[in-house]
C-alpha positions as CSV (number, residue, x, y, z in Angstrom):
1,M,17.1,24.7,54.4
2,D,14.1,27.0,55.3
3,V,11.3,24.6,55.8
4,R,8.6,27.2,55.5
5,K,9.9,28.5,52.1
6,F,10.3,24.9,50.9
7,A,6.7,24.0,51.9
8,V,5.3,27.1,50.2
9,W,7.3,26.4,47.1
10,C,6.0,22.8,47.0
11,S,2.4,23.8,47.5
12,T,2.6,26.6,44.8
13,A,4.2,24.1,42.3
14,A,1.4,21.5,43.0
15,C,-1.3,24.1,42.6
16,A,0.3,25.4,39.4
17,A,0.5,21.8,38.0
18,V,-3.2,21.2,38.8
19,L,-4.3,24.5,37.2
20,L,-2.2,23.8,34.0
21,A,-3.5,20.3,33.6
22,A,-7.1,21.5,34.2
23,A,-6.8,24.4,31.8
24,S,-5.3,22.2,29.0
25,T,-8.2,19.7,29.4
26,A,-10.8,22.4,29.5
27,A,-9.4,23.9,26.3
28,A,-9.4,20.6,24.5
29,Q,-13.0,19.9,25.5
30,D,-14.1,23.4,24.3
31,N,-12.3,22.8,20.9
32,N,-14.2,19.5,20.5
33,K,-17.6,21.2,20.7
34,P,-19.4,21.6,17.3
35,F,-19.5,25.2,16.1
36,G,-22.8,26.8,15.1
37,Q,-24.8,23.6,15.6
38,I,-28.3,24.1,17.1
39,R,-30.0,21.0,18.4
40,H,-33.3,20.8,20.2
41,E,-33.2,17.9,22.6
42,T,-36.2,16.2,24.3
43,N,-36.5,15.9,28.1
44,A,-35.6,12.2,27.9
45,S,-32.5,12.9,25.9
46,R,-31.5,15.7,28.2
47,Q,-31.9,13.4,31.2
48,A,-29.8,10.7,29.5
49,R,-27.1,13.2,28.7
50,I,-27.0,14.4,32.4
51,Q,-26.7,10.8,33.5
52,R,-23.8,10.2,31.1
53,T,-22.1,13.3,32.5
54,I,-22.6,12.2,36.1
55,K,-21.1,8.8,35.3
56,D,-18.2,10.3,33.4
57,T,-17.5,12.8,36.3
58,Y,-17.5,10.3,39.2
59,S,-15.9,7.3,37.5
60,R,-12.5,9.0,37.6
61,R,-9.9,7.1,39.6
62,W,-7.8,10.0,40.9
63,E,-8.7,13.4,42.3
64,I,-6.1,16.0,43.1
65,F,-6.9,19.1,45.1
66,G,-4.7,22.2,45.7
67,G,-5.7,25.4,47.4
68,G,-5.5,27.7,50.5
69,G,-7.6,29.1,53.2
70,F,-8.0,30.3,56.8
71,L,-7.6,28.7,60.2
72,R,-8.3,29.8,63.8
73,F,-5.6,28.3,66.0
74,R,-4.8,28.3,69.7
75,S,-1.0,28.5,70.2
76,G,-0.9,27.8,74.0
77,E,-2.9,26.6,77.0
78,T,-3.8,30.2,78.1
79,T,-3.4,32.2,74.9
80,Q,-6.0,33.7,72.7
81,K,-6.7,32.2,69.3
82,N,-5.1,33.8,66.3
83,N,-5.8,33.9,62.6
84,E,-3.7,31.9,60.2
85,V,-3.3,31.6,56.4
86,T,-3.2,28.0,55.1
87,W,-2.2,25.9,52.1
88,T,-3.4,22.4,51.3
89,T,-2.6,19.7,48.8
90,Q,-4.5,16.4,48.6
91,A,-4.7,13.2,46.6
92,N,-7.7,10.9,46.5
93,Y,-7.7,7.4,45.1
94,F,-11.3,6.2,44.5
95,L,-12.1,2.6,45.1
96,S,-15.7,3.3,43.9
97,P,-17.6,6.4,42.8
98,K,-18.3,7.1,46.5
99,F,-15.3,5.7,48.6
100,A,-11.7,7.0,48.4
101,I,-8.4,6.7,50.2
102,V,-7.0,10.1,51.0
103,G,-3.6,11.6,51.5
104,D,-3.4,15.2,52.8
105,A,-0.5,17.6,53.5
106,R,-1.1,21.2,54.7
107,G,0.5,24.1,56.5
108,S,-0.6,27.2,58.3
109,F,1.2,30.4,59.1
110,G,0.3,33.2,61.5
111,N,1.3,35.3,64.5
112,G,0.5,33.8,67.9
113,K,-0.7,35.9,70.8
114,T,1.8,35.7,73.6
115,A,0.2,34.8,76.9
116,Q,-0.6,37.8,79.1
117,Y,-0.1,35.9,82.3
118,L,2.3,33.1,83.4
119,D,1.5,31.2,86.6
120,G,-1.0,33.9,87.6
121,S,1.4,36.8,87.2
122,P,1.7,39.3,84.3
123,N,4.0,38.0,81.6
124,P,7.3,40.1,81.7
125,F,8.3,39.0,78.2
126,I,5.2,40.0,76.3
127,S,6.6,43.4,75.3
128,R,9.6,41.7,73.6
129,A,7.6,39.4,71.4
130,P,3.8,40.2,71.6
131,R,3.0,38.5,68.2
132,P,5.7,36.1,67.1
133,Q,5.3,34.1,64.0
134,I,4.2,30.4,64.4
135,N,3.8,27.6,61.9
136,E,2.1,24.2,61.9
137,Y,2.1,21.4,59.3
138,T,0.0,18.2,59.2
139,F,0.6,15.1,57.2
140,T,-2.4,12.8,57.4
141,G,-4.2,10.0,55.6
142,G,-7.7,8.4,55.8
143,V,-10.9,7.8,54.0
144,G,-13.4,9.9,52.1
145,Y,-17.1,9.3,51.3
146,R,-19.0,11.3,48.6
147,F,-22.6,11.1,49.5
148,Y,-24.1,13.5,47.0
149,E,-23.4,13.3,43.2
150,H,-25.0,15.6,40.7
151,Q,-24.0,17.0,37.3
152,K,-22.8,20.3,38.7
153,L,-22.5,19.6,42.5
154,A,-20.8,17.0,44.7
155,I,-20.7,16.8,48.5
156,G,-18.5,14.5,50.6
157,V,-16.8,14.1,53.9
158,Q,-13.3,13.0,54.9
159,A,-11.8,11.6,58.2
160,L,-8.0,11.8,58.4
161,G,-5.3,11.1,61.0
162,G,-1.6,11.4,61.2
163,I,1.2,13.8,62.5
164,G,1.1,17.5,63.3
165,W,4.4,19.4,63.3
166,G,4.4,22.6,65.4
167,M,7.1,25.3,65.2
168,F,6.3,27.9,67.9
169,S,9.7,29.5,68.8
170,G,11.2,30.4,65.4
171,G,10.1,34.1,65.7
172,A,10.4,34.4,69.4
173,K,13.4,36.7,69.4
174,G,15.5,34.5,71.6
175,L,12.6,33.7,74.0
176,T,11.5,30.1,74.8
177,Y,8.1,28.7,74.2
178,A,7.6,28.6,78.0
179,Q,8.2,32.3,78.3
180,L,5.7,33.0,75.5
181,G,3.1,30.6,77.0
182,F,3.1,28.6,73.7
183,W,3.2,24.9,72.9
184,Q,6.6,23.2,72.6
185,D,8.1,22.7,69.2
186,S,7.3,19.0,68.5
187,M,5.6,16.4,66.3
188,K,2.3,15.1,67.8
189,P,-0.8,13.2,66.7
190,A,-3.3,15.2,64.6
191,F,-6.6,14.5,63.1
192,I,-8.7,16.3,60.5
193,G,-12.4,16.3,59.3
194,N,-13.4,17.9,56.0
195,L,-16.7,18.7,54.4
196,N,-16.0,19.1,50.7
197,V,-18.5,20.9,48.4
198,D,-17.4,20.8,44.7
199,Y,-18.9,22.8,41.8
200,N,-18.1,21.1,38.5
201,F,-17.2,23.1,35.4
202,Y,-16.3,19.9,33.5
203,P,-16.2,16.2,34.5
204,D,-12.5,16.5,35.3
205,L,-12.4,20.1,36.6
206,A,-14.1,21.6,39.7
207,V,-13.8,24.3,42.3
208,R,-13.9,23.2,46.0
209,F,-15.0,24.9,49.2
210,S,-14.1,22.9,52.2
211,P,-14.9,23.8,55.9
212,T,-12.4,22.0,58.0
213,Y,-11.7,20.9,61.6
214,V,-8.1,20.4,62.6
215,G,-7.4,18.7,65.9
216,T,-3.9,18.9,67.3
217,T,-2.3,17.6,70.5
218,F,0.6,19.9,71.2
219,T,1.8,20.2,74.8
220,G,3.3,23.1,76.9
221,P,5.1,23.4,80.2
222,D,2.0,22.3,82.1
223,G,1.0,19.6,79.8
224,G,-1.7,20.1,77.1
225,S,-5.0,19.1,75.7
226,V,-6.7,18.6,72.3
227,Q,-6.6,21.9,70.3
228,N,-9.9,22.2,68.4
229,N,-9.2,24.5,65.4
230,L,-11.8,25.5,62.7
231,G,-11.3,27.0,59.3
232,F,-11.8,26.5,55.6
233,N,-9.9,25.8,52.4
234,A,-10.8,26.6,48.8
235,G,-9.1,25.6,45.5
236,I,-9.1,23.6,42.3
237,V,-10.0,19.9,41.9
238,Y,-8.6,17.9,38.9
239,R,-9.9,14.4,38.2
240,F,-8.3,11.8,35.9
241,G,-8.0,8.1,35.3
242,R,-10.7,5.5,35.2
243,Q,-12.1,3.1,37.9
C-alpha cells in the first residue's frame, strides 16, 4: 500500500465530509430565515442577539478542522530548508467554551535539498538526486485554549505532542539517507504549537487561518537536534453537538 496516496485520500475524504456537512447546515439556516421581513431592532436587542449568537457558537461540544498549507522544513543537519505542501485534519472535544482536548494528524510533502558537502568534502552523489522527494507525518494530541470569543472572530492556541514519522529515502534513486545528508527514516517524538484564527460565517461554520510551529527530532549519521519548522494551515471548521 502506498502510504502517501492513502494519507492524501484520507485527508481529502475528511475535508469533503466537513464541507458537505457545513454546506448542508448553512443551506438549512438560510432556508429558515424569514423572506421579505424588515425589522428595526434597538441597540439593546442587537446586543442581546449578538450575545445569543456568541453563546450558540462556542457552546458546541465538537469542532472538526480540515485543510492544507505550507511548511518550511530542514531535511538534514547541513541541508538547506525546503518548501513543503501540507494537509491537516483535527478534532477538538470542548470541556468548556474555552478548553478543549485536541487530536491532530497531518502530513507534508516536498523535495529536499541534498547536502552539498559530506564530512567537509563536496558531495559526489548530489548530481544523481539533487532534489529527492521527502515526506513527514505527525500524529499528536494535546490541549487547546480559546482566549478570544466574538460573534465573527475567535482566536485560540494549541499545544500538542506525539510522534513524527519521516520518510527521507523513498525518492533517493537508490541512494541512502547518509549519502544525501538527510535524516534517517524513522519515527521520533514531535511537538506542535498552533495559533488559530477563525472567522465565523455561522455558529457552526468558520474558516480558519493557523500559523504553526512543528518541532521534530529526527536524527542522521552524526546524530541530530530539534528541527524547528514554521508554516501555516488554512481550511474549514465545522462545529456540532452541545456542551
